[in-house]
C-alpha positions as CSV (number, residue, x, y, z in Angstrom):
1,M,97.6,22.4,188.7
2,T,100.0,24.9,190.2
3,S,103.1,24.0,192.2
4,R,101.6,25.8,195.2
5,T,98.5,23.5,195.3
6,M,99.9,20.3,193.8
7,M,99.8,17.5,196.4
8,S,100.9,13.9,196.2
9,F,99.3,10.8,197.9
10,S,102.4,10.4,200.0
11,Q,102.4,14.1,201.1
12,I,98.8,13.9,202.4
13,S,99.3,10.5,204.0
14,S,102.5,11.5,205.8
15,G,101.2,14.9,206.8
16,S,104.0,16.9,205.2
17,L,101.6,19.6,203.9
18,R,100.1,23.0,204.7
19,L,97.4,24.3,202.4
20,Q,96.4,27.9,202.2
21,Q,92.6,27.9,201.4
22,P,91.2,31.0,199.8
23,L,87.6,31.3,201.2
24,G,86.8,34.7,199.7
25,D,84.6,37.3,201.3
26,V,81.9,35.0,202.7
27,F,84.2,33.3,205.2
28,P,87.5,34.7,206.5
29,S,90.7,33.3,205.0
30,A,92.3,30.7,207.3
31,Q,95.2,28.4,207.1
32,A,94.2,24.7,207.3
33,E,96.5,22.6,209.4
34,V,97.9,19.4,208.0
35,S,95.5,17.3,210.0
36,S,92.5,19.1,208.4
37,V,93.7,18.4,204.9
38,K,94.5,14.8,205.8
39,E,91.1,14.4,207.4
40,L,89.3,15.7,204.4
41,F,91.3,13.5,202.0
42,E,90.5,10.4,204.1
43,F,86.8,11.4,204.3
44,I,86.6,11.8,200.5
45,C,88.3,8.5,200.0
46,S,85.7,6.8,202.2
47,G,82.9,7.9,199.9
48,P,80.6,5.1,198.6
49,I,80.6,6.1,194.9
50,L,84.3,7.0,194.4
51,K,85.0,3.7,192.6
52,E,81.9,4.1,190.5
53,I,83.4,7.2,189.0
54,G,86.8,5.7,188.5
55,L,88.7,7.5,191.2
56,T,91.5,6.1,193.4
57,P,93.1,7.7,196.5
58,E,96.1,8.6,194.3
59,K,93.8,10.4,191.8
60,V,92.1,12.2,194.7
61,A,95.4,13.3,196.1
62,E,96.5,14.7,192.8
63,S,93.4,16.7,192.5
64,I,92.7,17.7,196.1
65,D,92.8,21.4,195.1
66,K,89.8,20.9,192.9
67,W,87.9,19.1,195.7
68,T,88.5,21.9,198.1
69,L,87.6,24.5,195.5
70,Y,84.3,22.7,194.6
71,G,83.5,22.1,198.3
72,S,84.1,25.8,199.0
73,K,81.8,26.8,196.2
74,L,79.0,24.5,197.3
75,C,79.3,25.8,200.9
76,R,78.7,29.3,199.6
77,F,75.9,28.2,197.4
78,F,74.1,26.5,200.4
79,K,75.1,29.3,202.7
80,I,76.9,27.0,205.2
81,N,80.3,27.6,206.9
82,E,82.8,25.3,205.4
83,L,85.0,25.5,208.6
84,F,82.3,23.9,210.7
85,L,80.5,21.4,208.6
86,T,78.2,18.8,210.2
87,E,78.7,15.2,209.3
88,S,75.5,15.3,207.2
89,Q,76.8,18.3,205.3
90,K,80.2,16.7,204.7
91,I,78.5,13.6,203.3
92,R,76.2,15.5,201.1
93,I,79.0,17.7,199.6
94,Y,82.1,15.4,199.5
95,H,80.4,12.0,199.1
96,Y,77.6,13.1,196.8
97,Y,77.6,16.4,195.0
98,V,81.3,16.8,194.3
99,P,81.9,13.2,193.1
100,V,78.8,13.4,190.8
101,F,80.0,16.8,189.4
102,W,83.5,15.2,188.9
103,W,81.8,12.4,186.8
104,C,79.8,15.0,184.8
105,E,83.0,17.0,184.1
106,Q,84.6,13.8,182.7
107,E,81.6,13.2,180.5
108,V,81.7,16.7,179.2
109,S,85.5,16.4,178.4
110,R,84.9,13.0,176.6
111,H,82.0,14.6,174.6
112,R,84.0,17.6,173.5
113,S,87.0,15.5,172.6
114,M,85.0,14.0,169.8
115,F,84.9,17.2,167.9
116,K,87.6,19.2,166.0
117,E,88.9,22.5,167.4
118,D,86.8,24.7,164.9
119,D,83.6,22.6,165.2
120,E,80.5,24.0,166.7
121,I,80.1,21.6,169.6
122,P,76.5,20.9,170.8
123,P,76.0,20.8,174.6
124,L,76.2,17.4,176.3
125,V,72.8,16.4,177.6
126,I,72.8,14.6,180.9
127,G,69.6,12.9,181.9
128,F,68.8,12.4,185.6
129,N,66.2,9.8,186.6
130,A,65.3,10.2,190.3
131,P,62.2,9.6,192.3
132,Q,60.2,12.5,193.7
133,G,61.4,13.8,197.0
134,C,64.8,12.3,196.8
135,G,66.6,15.6,196.3
136,K,67.2,15.5,192.6
137,T,66.2,19.2,192.1
138,T,68.8,20.3,194.8
139,L,71.4,18.0,193.2
140,V,70.8,19.5,189.7
141,E,70.9,23.0,191.1
142,A,74.2,22.3,192.8
143,L,75.7,20.9,189.6
144,D,74.4,23.8,187.6
145,Y,76.0,26.2,190.0
146,L,79.3,24.4,189.8
147,F,79.3,24.4,186.0
148,R,78.5,28.1,185.9
149,T,81.2,29.1,188.4
150,T,84.0,26.9,186.9
151,G,83.8,28.2,183.4
152,G,81.0,26.2,181.9
153,N,77.6,27.4,180.5
154,S,74.7,25.2,181.6
155,A,71.0,25.0,181.3
156,T,68.4,23.0,183.3
157,I,65.1,21.5,182.2
158,S,62.6,19.1,183.8
159,I,60.0,16.8,182.4
160,D,57.6,18.9,184.4
161,D,58.3,21.8,182.0
162,F,56.6,19.7,179.3
163,Y,53.3,19.0,180.9
164,L,50.2,19.6,178.8
165,T,48.2,22.8,179.2
166,A,45.3,22.7,181.6
167,D,42.8,22.4,178.7
168,D,44.7,19.5,177.1
169,Q,45.1,17.8,180.4
170,A,41.4,18.0,180.9
171,K,40.9,16.2,177.6
172,V,43.2,13.4,178.7
173,R,41.2,13.1,181.9
174,E,37.9,13.0,180.0
175,S,39.1,10.4,177.5
176,N,40.5,8.2,180.3
177,A,37.5,8.5,182.7
178,G,38.0,6.1,185.7
179,N,41.7,5.8,185.3
180,A,43.2,7.4,188.4
181,L,46.7,7.4,186.9
182,L,45.7,9.8,184.2
183,E,43.3,11.9,186.2
184,L,46.0,14.4,187.1
185,R,49.4,15.3,185.5
186,G,52.4,13.0,186.1
187,N,52.3,9.8,184.2
188,A,53.1,9.1,180.6
189,G,50.3,10.7,178.5
190,S,50.2,14.0,180.4
191,H,53.1,15.6,178.5
192,D,53.3,17.7,175.3
193,L,55.8,15.6,173.4
194,S,55.9,17.9,170.4
195,L,57.0,20.7,172.7
196,S,59.6,18.3,174.1
197,V,61.1,17.6,170.7
198,E,61.0,21.2,169.7
199,T,62.8,22.3,172.9
200,L,65.4,19.6,173.0
201,K,66.4,20.1,169.3
202,A,66.6,23.9,169.8
203,I,68.7,23.7,173.0
204,R,71.2,21.3,171.4
205,S,71.7,23.9,168.6
206,L,72.8,26.6,171.0
207,T,76.5,26.4,169.9
208,K,77.2,30.1,169.2
209,E,77.4,33.2,171.2
210,G,74.3,35.3,170.6
211,N,72.1,32.3,169.9
212,K,69.2,32.5,172.4
213,M,66.0,30.7,173.3
214,K,63.4,30.6,176.1
215,L,62.9,27.4,178.1
216,P,59.3,26.4,178.8
217,R,58.2,26.4,182.4
218,Y,55.1,25.0,184.2
219,N,53.0,26.6,186.9
220,K,52.0,23.9,189.4
221,S,49.9,26.2,191.5
222,A,47.6,27.3,188.7
223,Y,43.9,26.2,188.9
224,N,44.1,25.3,192.6
225,G,47.1,23.0,192.1
226,R,45.9,21.3,188.9
227,G,48.5,23.3,187.1
228,D,49.0,24.9,183.7
229,R,51.8,26.0,181.5
230,A,53.4,29.2,182.7
231,D,53.0,32.4,180.6
232,P,55.8,32.4,178.0
233,S,56.7,35.9,179.1
234,T,58.0,34.3,182.4
235,W,60.1,31.6,180.7
236,P,63.9,32.0,181.4
237,E,66.2,32.7,178.5
238,V,69.4,30.9,177.8
239,E,72.2,31.9,175.5
240,G,74.8,29.8,173.7
241,P,77.3,28.4,173.5
242,L,76.0,25.9,176.0
243,T,78.4,23.4,177.6
244,V,75.9,21.1,179.2
245,V,72.1,20.6,179.6
246,L,70.9,19.0,182.9
247,F,67.6,17.3,182.1
248,E,65.8,15.7,185.1
249,G,62.6,13.8,185.8
250,W,61.1,11.0,187.9
251,M,60.2,8.8,184.9
252,L,63.0,9.8,182.5
253,G,64.3,6.7,180.8
254,F,61.4,4.3,181.7
255,K,61.1,1.5,179.2
256,P,57.7,0.2,178.0
257,L,57.1,-3.4,179.3
258,P,55.0,-6.3,178.1
259,A,51.3,-5.7,178.8
260,E,51.0,-8.6,181.2
261,V,53.8,-7.2,183.4
262,V,52.2,-3.8,183.9
263,K,48.7,-5.2,184.3
264,A,49.9,-7.5,187.1
265,V,51.1,-4.3,188.9
266,D,47.9,-2.3,188.2
267,P,45.5,-2.8,185.3
268,Q,45.2,1.1,184.9
269,L,48.9,1.1,184.0
270,E,48.3,-0.5,180.7
271,T,47.3,2.7,179.0
272,V,50.2,4.6,180.6
273,N,52.5,1.8,179.3
274,N,51.2,2.3,175.8
275,N,51.7,6.0,176.0
276,L,55.3,5.4,177.1
277,K,56.2,4.0,173.7
278,D,56.3,7.5,172.3
279,Y,58.6,8.9,174.9
280,H,62.0,7.5,173.7
281,D,61.9,9.6,170.5
282,S,60.7,12.6,172.4
283,W,63.0,12.5,175.4
284,D,65.5,9.7,175.8
285,K,67.1,9.8,172.4
286,F,68.3,13.3,173.1
287,I,70.3,12.3,176.2
288,D,74.0,11.5,175.9
289,S,74.9,10.5,179.5
290,W,72.7,9.3,182.3
291,I,72.6,9.5,186.1
292,V,70.2,7.3,187.9
293,I,69.4,7.9,191.6
294,K,68.4,4.5,193.0
295,I,66.1,3.9,196.0
296,Q,65.7,0.7,197.9
297,D,61.9,1.0,198.5
298,P,59.3,3.1,196.5
299,G,57.6,3.7,199.9
300,C,60.4,6.3,200.5
301,V,58.6,8.5,198.1
302,Y,55.5,8.7,200.3
303,R,57.6,9.3,203.4
304,W,59.6,12.0,201.8
305,R,56.6,13.8,200.4
306,L,54.8,13.6,203.8
307,Q,57.9,15.1,205.5
308,A,57.9,18.0,203.0
309,E,54.1,18.7,203.5
310,V,54.4,18.5,207.3
311,A,57.3,21.0,207.2
312,M,55.2,23.3,205.0
313,R,52.2,23.1,207.4
314,D,54.5,23.7,210.4
315,D,55.9,26.7,208.7
316,G,52.4,28.2,208.2
317,K,52.3,27.5,204.5
318,P,49.5,25.6,202.8
319,G,50.2,21.9,202.5
320,M,48.4,18.7,201.7
321,S,46.9,16.6,204.4
322,D,48.2,13.2,205.1
323,D,45.4,11.6,203.2
324,E,46.0,14.0,200.2
325,V,49.6,13.1,200.2
326,R,48.7,9.4,200.2
327,D,46.3,9.9,197.3
328,F,48.9,12.0,195.4
329,V,51.7,9.5,195.7
330,S,49.4,6.5,194.9
331,R,49.1,7.8,191.4
332,Y,52.9,7.3,190.9
333,L,53.7,4.2,192.8
334,P,52.4,1.7,190.2
335,A,54.9,3.1,187.7
336,Y,57.8,2.9,190.2
337,K,56.9,-0.7,191.0
338,A,56.7,-1.6,187.4
339,Y,59.6,0.2,185.8
340,H,62.2,0.5,188.5
341,P,63.4,-3.2,188.3
342,T,64.3,-2.9,184.6
343,L,65.7,0.6,185.0
344,Y,68.1,-0.5,187.8
345,S,69.1,-3.7,186.1
346,D,69.4,-2.6,182.4
347,G,69.7,1.2,182.7
348,P,67.5,3.9,181.1
349,N,65.9,3.5,177.7
350,G,68.7,3.9,175.1
351,A,71.5,4.4,177.7
352,N,75.1,3.5,176.9
353,P,76.4,1.6,179.9
354,E,79.8,3.3,179.5
355,H,78.1,6.7,180.2
356,L,75.8,5.7,183.0
357,L,76.2,6.4,186.7
358,I,74.0,4.8,189.3
359,V,74.0,6.3,192.7
360,G,72.0,4.6,195.5
361,V,70.5,6.8,198.3
362,D,69.2,5.8,201.7
363,M,66.1,7.1,203.5
364,G,68.1,10.1,204.5
365,R,68.9,10.9,200.8
366,N,72.6,10.1,201.4
367,P,74.6,8.1,198.9
368,I,75.2,4.4,199.6
369,L,76.8,1.4,197.9
370,T,74.6,-0.1,195.2
371,R,76.6,-3.3,194.6
Protein backbone atom coordinates (compact mmCIF):
# COMPACT_ATOMS: atom_id res chain seq x y z
CA MET A 1 0.00 0.00 0.00
CA THR A 2 1.44 3.38 -0.98
CA SER A 3 1.81 6.30 1.38
CA ARG A 4 -0.61 8.29 -0.80
CA THR A 5 -3.47 5.81 -0.29
CA MET A 6 -2.69 4.37 3.15
CA MET A 7 -5.45 5.22 5.60
CA SER A 8 -5.88 4.49 9.25
CA PHE A 9 -9.05 3.73 11.16
CA SER A 10 -8.64 6.95 13.14
CA GLN A 11 -8.08 9.04 9.99
CA ILE A 12 -11.30 7.86 8.40
CA SER A 13 -13.28 8.15 11.63
CA SER A 14 -12.07 11.67 12.34
CA GLY A 15 -12.44 12.89 8.78
CA SER A 16 -8.81 14.00 8.35
CA LEU A 17 -8.51 12.60 4.84
CA ARG A 18 -8.94 13.50 1.20
CA LEU A 19 -8.70 10.71 -1.37
CA GLN A 20 -7.97 11.20 -5.04
CA GLN A 21 -9.93 8.44 -6.82
CA PRO A 22 -8.67 7.54 -10.33
CA LEU A 23 -11.80 6.59 -12.29
CA GLY A 24 -10.24 6.20 -15.71
CA ASP A 25 -11.83 7.06 -19.02
CA VAL A 26 -15.32 5.74 -18.31
CA PHE A 27 -16.06 8.25 -15.57
CA PRO A 28 -14.27 11.61 -15.15
CA SER A 29 -11.69 11.94 -12.40
CA ALA A 30 -13.09 13.62 -9.30
CA GLN A 31 -11.86 14.34 -5.82
CA ALA A 32 -13.94 12.63 -3.15
CA GLU A 33 -14.59 14.77 -0.10
CA VAL A 34 -13.78 13.44 3.34
CA SER A 35 -17.47 12.78 4.03
CA SER A 36 -17.71 10.52 0.96
CA VAL A 37 -14.81 8.32 2.05
CA LYS A 38 -16.12 8.18 5.60
CA GLU A 39 -19.61 7.30 4.36
CA LEU A 40 -18.25 4.49 2.18
CA PHE A 41 -16.14 3.17 5.06
CA GLU A 42 -19.15 3.14 7.39
CA PHE A 43 -21.32 1.49 4.74
CA ILE A 44 -18.75 -1.26 4.17
CA CYS A 45 -18.49 -1.90 7.90
CA SER A 46 -22.28 -2.29 8.16
CA GLY A 47 -22.23 -5.24 5.76
CA PRO A 48 -23.75 -8.50 7.08
CA ILE A 49 -20.93 -10.84 6.01
CA LEU A 50 -17.91 -8.80 7.09
CA LYS A 51 -17.38 -10.85 10.26
CA GLU A 52 -17.86 -14.07 8.30
CA ILE A 53 -14.77 -13.25 6.24
CA GLY A 54 -12.73 -12.19 9.27
CA LEU A 55 -12.63 -8.44 8.67
CA THR A 56 -12.78 -5.76 11.37
CA PRO A 57 -13.29 -2.01 10.84
CA GLU A 58 -9.57 -1.55 11.46
CA LYS A 59 -8.71 -4.00 8.67
CA VAL A 60 -11.17 -2.31 6.32
CA ALA A 61 -9.57 1.07 7.07
CA GLU A 62 -6.10 -0.30 6.33
CA SER A 63 -7.26 -1.64 2.96
CA ILE A 64 -9.78 0.99 1.91
CA ASP A 65 -7.76 1.65 -1.25
CA LYS A 66 -8.49 -1.89 -2.39
CA TRP A 67 -12.19 -1.56 -1.62
CA THR A 68 -12.46 1.59 -3.72
CA LEU A 69 -10.43 -0.02 -6.53
CA TYR A 70 -12.55 -3.17 -6.59
CA GLY A 71 -15.76 -1.15 -6.37
CA SER A 72 -14.64 1.05 -9.26
CA LYS A 73 -13.83 -2.00 -11.39
CA LEU A 74 -17.23 -3.56 -10.73
CA CYS A 75 -19.01 -0.34 -11.61
CA ARG A 76 -17.26 -0.39 -14.96
CA PHE A 77 -18.08 -4.06 -15.42
CA PHE A 78 -21.79 -3.47 -14.74
CA LYS A 79 -21.74 -0.13 -16.61
CA ILE A 80 -23.01 1.92 -13.69
CA ASN A 81 -21.80 5.32 -12.49
CA GLU A 82 -19.91 4.87 -9.24
CA LEU A 83 -20.53 8.51 -8.31
CA PHE A 84 -24.30 7.97 -8.21
CA LEU A 85 -24.93 4.48 -6.92
CA THR A 86 -28.40 3.52 -5.78
CA GLU A 87 -28.76 1.87 -2.38
CA SER A 88 -29.35 -1.48 -4.07
CA GLN A 89 -26.19 -1.10 -6.18
CA LYS A 90 -24.12 -0.14 -3.14
CA ILE A 91 -25.37 -3.21 -1.26
CA ARG A 92 -24.68 -5.54 -4.15
CA ILE A 93 -21.14 -4.24 -4.68
CA TYR A 94 -19.86 -3.37 -1.19
CA HIS A 95 -21.86 -5.81 0.95
CA TYR A 96 -21.73 -8.77 -1.43
CA TYR A 97 -19.40 -8.96 -4.42
CA VAL A 98 -16.33 -7.20 -2.99
CA PRO A 99 -16.42 -9.00 0.41
CA VAL A 100 -16.82 -12.38 -1.32
CA PHE A 101 -13.92 -11.54 -3.66
CA TRP A 102 -11.86 -10.54 -0.63
CA TRP A 103 -12.51 -13.97 0.89
CA CYS A 104 -11.59 -15.66 -2.39
CA GLU A 105 -8.33 -13.73 -2.55
CA GLN A 106 -7.43 -14.90 0.96
CA GLU A 107 -8.18 -18.50 -0.03
CA VAL A 108 -5.94 -18.17 -3.09
CA SER A 109 -3.12 -16.71 -0.97
CA ARG A 110 -3.47 -19.51 1.56
CA HIS A 111 -3.44 -22.11 -1.21
CA ARG A 112 -0.36 -20.70 -2.93
CA SER A 113 1.54 -20.38 0.34
CA MET A 114 1.51 -24.18 0.62
CA PHE A 115 3.92 -24.50 -2.31
CA LYS A 116 7.57 -23.64 -2.78
CA GLU A 117 8.67 -20.78 -4.99
CA ASP A 118 9.73 -23.01 -7.91
CA ASP A 119 6.75 -25.37 -7.69
CA GLU A 120 4.13 -25.63 -10.39
CA ILE A 121 1.07 -24.47 -8.47
CA PRO A 122 -2.31 -25.90 -9.50
CA PRO A 123 -5.19 -23.45 -9.56
CA LEU A 124 -7.41 -23.20 -6.50
CA VAL A 125 -10.86 -24.60 -7.31
CA ILE A 126 -13.67 -22.72 -5.56
CA GLY A 127 -17.06 -24.41 -5.63
CA PHE A 128 -20.27 -22.35 -5.54
CA ASN A 129 -23.50 -23.97 -4.43
CA ALA A 130 -26.41 -21.64 -5.14
CA PRO A 131 -30.04 -22.17 -6.12
CA GLN A 132 -31.27 -21.32 -9.59
CA GLY A 133 -32.24 -17.70 -10.06
CA CYS A 134 -30.40 -16.37 -7.00
CA GLY A 135 -27.76 -14.57 -9.07
CA LYS A 136 -24.90 -17.05 -8.84
CA THR A 137 -23.94 -16.62 -12.49
CA THR A 138 -23.67 -12.84 -12.07
CA LEU A 139 -21.66 -13.30 -8.87
CA VAL A 140 -19.23 -15.68 -10.58
CA GLU A 141 -18.89 -13.34 -13.57
CA ALA A 142 -18.09 -10.44 -11.24
CA LEU A 143 -15.47 -12.47 -9.36
CA ASP A 144 -13.97 -13.74 -12.61
CA TYR A 145 -13.68 -10.14 -13.86
CA LEU A 146 -12.02 -8.97 -10.64
CA PHE A 147 -9.49 -11.81 -10.75
CA ARG A 148 -8.64 -11.12 -14.38
CA THR A 149 -8.25 -7.37 -13.86
CA THR A 150 -6.17 -7.58 -10.68
CA GLY A 151 -3.41 -9.85 -11.94
CA GLY A 152 -4.98 -13.29 -11.67
CA ASN A 153 -5.86 -15.79 -14.37
CA SER A 154 -9.21 -17.45 -13.84
CA ALA A 155 -11.58 -19.85 -15.56
CA THR A 156 -15.26 -20.54 -14.99
CA ILE A 157 -17.21 -23.77 -15.36
CA SER A 158 -20.71 -24.88 -14.43
CA ILE A 159 -22.28 -28.25 -13.73
CA ASP A 160 -24.51 -27.37 -16.70
CA ASP A 161 -21.46 -27.84 -18.92
CA PHE A 162 -21.43 -31.52 -17.99
CA TYR A 163 -24.97 -32.46 -19.00
CA LEU A 164 -25.33 -35.60 -21.07
CA THR A 165 -25.78 -35.30 -24.81
CA ALA A 166 -29.35 -35.22 -26.09
CA ASP A 167 -29.12 -38.88 -27.16
CA ASP A 168 -27.80 -40.05 -23.79
CA GLN A 169 -30.38 -37.97 -21.92
CA ALA A 170 -33.10 -39.65 -23.98
CA LYS A 171 -31.78 -43.02 -22.76
CA VAL A 172 -31.98 -41.82 -19.14
CA ARG A 173 -35.56 -40.71 -19.74
CA GLU A 174 -36.50 -44.05 -21.30
CA SER A 175 -34.89 -46.12 -18.54
CA ASN A 176 -36.66 -44.07 -15.87
CA ALA A 177 -40.09 -43.84 -17.48
CA GLY A 178 -42.62 -42.24 -15.17
CA ASN A 179 -40.01 -40.45 -13.04
CA ALA A 180 -40.61 -36.74 -13.63
CA LEU A 181 -37.33 -35.85 -11.89
CA LEU A 182 -35.33 -37.58 -14.62
CA GLU A 183 -37.51 -36.77 -17.59
CA LEU A 184 -35.43 -33.68 -18.35
CA ARG A 185 -31.88 -32.57 -17.55
CA GLY A 186 -31.09 -31.22 -14.09
CA ASN A 187 -31.02 -33.80 -11.33
CA ALA A 188 -28.28 -36.28 -10.47
CA GLY A 189 -28.19 -38.84 -13.25
CA SER A 190 -28.36 -36.33 -16.12
CA HIS A 191 -24.63 -35.51 -16.17
CA ASP A 192 -21.64 -37.00 -17.98
CA LEU A 193 -19.45 -37.77 -14.97
CA SER A 194 -16.58 -39.10 -17.10
CA LEU A 195 -16.41 -35.76 -18.88
CA SER A 196 -16.47 -34.05 -15.46
CA VAL A 197 -13.46 -35.99 -14.20
CA GLU A 198 -11.55 -35.55 -17.44
CA THR A 199 -12.18 -31.78 -17.47
CA LEU A 200 -11.45 -31.11 -13.80
CA LYS A 201 -8.22 -33.11 -13.88
CA ALA A 202 -7.08 -31.30 -17.01
CA ILE A 203 -7.94 -27.82 -15.77
CA ARG A 204 -6.03 -28.39 -12.53
CA SER A 205 -2.96 -29.26 -14.60
CA LEU A 206 -2.84 -25.87 -16.33
CA THR A 207 0.21 -24.71 -14.38
CA LYS A 208 2.45 -23.50 -17.20
CA GLU A 209 2.29 -20.77 -19.80
CA GLY A 210 1.37 -22.31 -23.14
CA ASN A 211 -0.69 -25.14 -21.64
CA LYS A 212 -4.17 -24.87 -23.15
CA MET A 213 -7.49 -26.68 -23.13
CA LYS A 214 -11.04 -26.16 -24.25
CA LEU A 215 -13.83 -26.08 -21.67
CA PRO A 216 -17.04 -27.95 -22.54
CA ARG A 217 -20.21 -25.95 -22.94
CA TYR A 218 -23.89 -26.87 -23.21
CA ASN A 219 -26.52 -25.47 -25.58
CA LYS A 220 -29.78 -25.25 -23.62
CA SER A 221 -31.75 -24.01 -26.62
CA ALA A 222 -31.07 -27.08 -28.79
CA TYR A 223 -33.94 -29.45 -29.60
CA ASN A 224 -36.61 -26.89 -28.66
CA GLY A 225 -35.17 -26.35 -25.20
CA ARG A 226 -34.37 -29.96 -24.32
CA GLY A 227 -30.72 -29.08 -24.91
CA ASP A 228 -27.59 -30.78 -26.19
CA ARG A 229 -23.85 -30.46 -25.79
CA ALA A 230 -22.52 -27.53 -27.77
CA ASP A 231 -20.30 -28.18 -30.76
CA PRO A 232 -16.68 -28.49 -29.51
CA SER A 233 -15.63 -25.89 -32.07
CA THR A 234 -17.52 -23.31 -29.99
CA TRP A 235 -15.99 -24.26 -26.63
CA PRO A 236 -13.88 -21.47 -25.07
CA GLU A 237 -10.15 -22.04 -24.67
CA VAL A 238 -8.21 -21.29 -21.50
CA GLU A 239 -4.45 -21.08 -21.06
CA GLY A 240 -2.25 -21.61 -18.04
CA PRO A 241 -0.97 -20.84 -15.61
CA LEU A 242 -4.39 -20.58 -13.96
CA THR A 243 -4.73 -18.94 -10.56
CA VAL A 244 -8.28 -19.99 -9.75
CA VAL A 245 -11.19 -21.99 -11.15
CA LEU A 246 -14.73 -20.87 -10.28
CA PHE A 247 -17.03 -23.92 -10.44
CA GLU A 248 -20.75 -23.28 -9.87
CA GLY A 249 -23.93 -25.32 -9.71
CA TRP A 250 -27.29 -25.58 -8.00
CA MET A 251 -26.63 -29.09 -6.61
CA LEU A 252 -22.85 -28.93 -6.17
CA GLY A 253 -21.90 -30.51 -2.84
CA PHE A 254 -25.23 -32.26 -2.18
CA LYS A 255 -24.73 -35.32 0.03
CA PRO A 256 -26.62 -38.61 -0.47
CA LEU A 257 -29.12 -39.22 2.33
CA PRO A 258 -30.73 -42.35 3.83
CA ALA A 259 -33.39 -43.74 1.48
CA GLU A 260 -36.21 -43.19 3.96
CA VAL A 261 -35.37 -39.47 4.20
CA VAL A 262 -35.58 -38.79 0.47
CA LYS A 263 -38.61 -41.06 -0.02
CA ALA A 264 -40.45 -39.03 2.60
CA VAL A 265 -39.87 -35.91 0.48
CA ASP A 266 -40.71 -37.55 -2.86
CA PRO A 267 -40.53 -41.28 -3.74
CA GLN A 268 -39.15 -40.35 -7.18
CA LEU A 269 -36.10 -38.86 -5.45
CA GLU A 270 -34.79 -42.29 -4.40
CA THR A 271 -33.25 -42.96 -7.83
CA VAL A 272 -31.74 -39.47 -7.92
CA ASN A 273 -30.29 -40.06 -4.44
CA ASN A 274 -28.67 -43.32 -5.58
CA ASN A 275 -27.17 -41.51 -8.59
CA LEU A 276 -25.79 -38.83 -6.29
CA LYS A 277 -23.43 -41.33 -4.66
CA ASP A 278 -21.11 -41.11 -7.70
CA TYR A 279 -20.93 -37.31 -7.71
CA HIS A 280 -18.40 -36.78 -4.91
CA ASP A 281 -15.61 -38.47 -6.87
CA SER A 282 -16.62 -36.70 -10.07
CA TRP A 283 -17.14 -33.15 -8.74
CA ASP A 284 -16.77 -32.43 -5.06
CA LYS A 285 -13.36 -33.98 -4.38
CA PHE A 286 -11.78 -31.57 -6.88
CA ILE A 287 -12.96 -28.52 -4.92
CA ASP A 288 -10.59 -26.85 -2.44
CA SER A 289 -12.79 -24.05 -1.05
CA TRP A 290 -16.54 -23.60 -0.94
CA ILE A 291 -19.08 -20.78 -1.09
CA VAL A 292 -22.69 -21.63 -0.28
CA ILE A 293 -25.44 -19.14 -1.10
CA LYS A 294 -28.17 -19.90 1.43
CA ILE A 295 -31.86 -19.15 0.87
CA GLN A 296 -34.60 -19.07 3.48
CA ASP A 297 -37.31 -20.73 1.41
CA PRO A 298 -37.00 -22.98 -1.71
CA GLY A 299 -40.16 -21.25 -2.94
CA CYS A 300 -37.89 -18.32 -3.85
CA VAL A 301 -36.65 -20.37 -6.79
CA TYR A 302 -40.12 -20.42 -8.35
CA ARG A 303 -40.64 -16.69 -7.80
CA TRP A 304 -37.21 -15.80 -9.20
CA ARG A 305 -37.71 -17.98 -12.26
CA LEU A 306 -41.17 -16.52 -12.85
CA GLN A 307 -39.75 -12.98 -12.62
CA ALA A 308 -37.14 -13.83 -15.25
CA GLU A 309 -39.66 -15.36 -17.64
CA VAL A 310 -42.13 -12.48 -17.24
CA ALA A 311 -39.31 -10.02 -17.98
CA MET A 312 -38.39 -11.98 -21.11
CA ARG A 313 -42.00 -12.02 -22.32
CA ASP A 314 -42.39 -8.29 -21.63
CA ASP A 315 -39.22 -7.70 -23.65
CA GLY A 316 -40.70 -9.52 -26.62
CA LYS A 317 -38.52 -12.61 -26.20
CA PRO A 318 -39.87 -16.16 -25.98
CA GLY A 319 -40.41 -17.24 -22.38
CA MET A 320 -42.18 -19.98 -20.49
CA SER A 321 -45.76 -19.55 -19.38
CA ASP A 322 -46.55 -19.46 -15.66
CA ASP A 323 -47.65 -23.11 -15.80
CA GLU A 324 -44.47 -24.11 -17.64
CA VAL A 325 -42.37 -22.33 -15.03
CA ARG A 326 -44.22 -24.14 -12.27
CA ASP A 327 -43.64 -27.50 -14.00
CA PHE A 328 -39.96 -26.71 -14.61
CA VAL A 329 -39.22 -25.73 -11.02
CA SER A 330 -41.23 -28.64 -9.60
CA ARG A 331 -38.57 -31.01 -10.93
CA TYR A 332 -35.93 -29.37 -8.72
CA LEU A 333 -37.85 -28.57 -5.53
CA PRO A 334 -37.73 -32.11 -4.07
CA ALA A 335 -33.92 -32.04 -4.16
CA TYR A 336 -33.83 -28.59 -2.54
CA LYS A 337 -36.17 -29.72 0.24
CA ALA A 338 -34.22 -32.93 0.84
CA TYR A 339 -30.61 -31.75 0.62
CA HIS A 340 -30.61 -28.12 1.78
CA PRO A 341 -30.97 -28.83 5.52
CA THR A 342 -27.81 -30.99 5.59
CA LEU A 343 -25.97 -28.65 3.22
CA TYR A 344 -26.65 -25.66 5.46
CA SER A 345 -25.92 -27.44 8.74
CA ASP A 346 -22.89 -29.58 7.76
CA GLY A 347 -21.56 -27.91 4.63
CA PRO A 348 -21.05 -29.41 1.16
CA ASN A 349 -19.89 -32.97 0.63
CA GLY A 350 -16.20 -33.14 1.56
CA ALA A 351 -15.90 -29.46 2.51
CA ASN A 352 -13.35 -28.27 5.06
CA PRO A 353 -15.20 -25.95 7.50
CA GLU A 354 -12.13 -23.69 7.64
CA HIS A 355 -12.48 -23.04 3.91
CA LEU A 356 -16.23 -22.61 3.69
CA LEU A 357 -18.15 -19.34 3.37
CA ILE A 358 -21.94 -19.33 3.78
CA VAL A 359 -23.75 -16.22 2.53
CA GLY A 360 -27.46 -15.84 3.15
CA VAL A 361 -29.56 -13.93 0.62
CA ASP A 362 -33.09 -12.54 0.91
CA MET A 363 -35.86 -12.49 -1.66
CA GLY A 364 -34.18 -9.52 -3.31
CA ARG A 365 -30.94 -11.55 -3.66
CA ASN A 366 -29.17 -9.25 -1.20
CA PRO A 367 -26.86 -10.63 1.52
CA ILE A 368 -28.26 -11.09 5.03
CA LEU A 369 -27.02 -12.44 8.36
CA THR A 370 -27.16 -16.24 8.49
CA ARG A 371 -26.62 -16.66 12.25
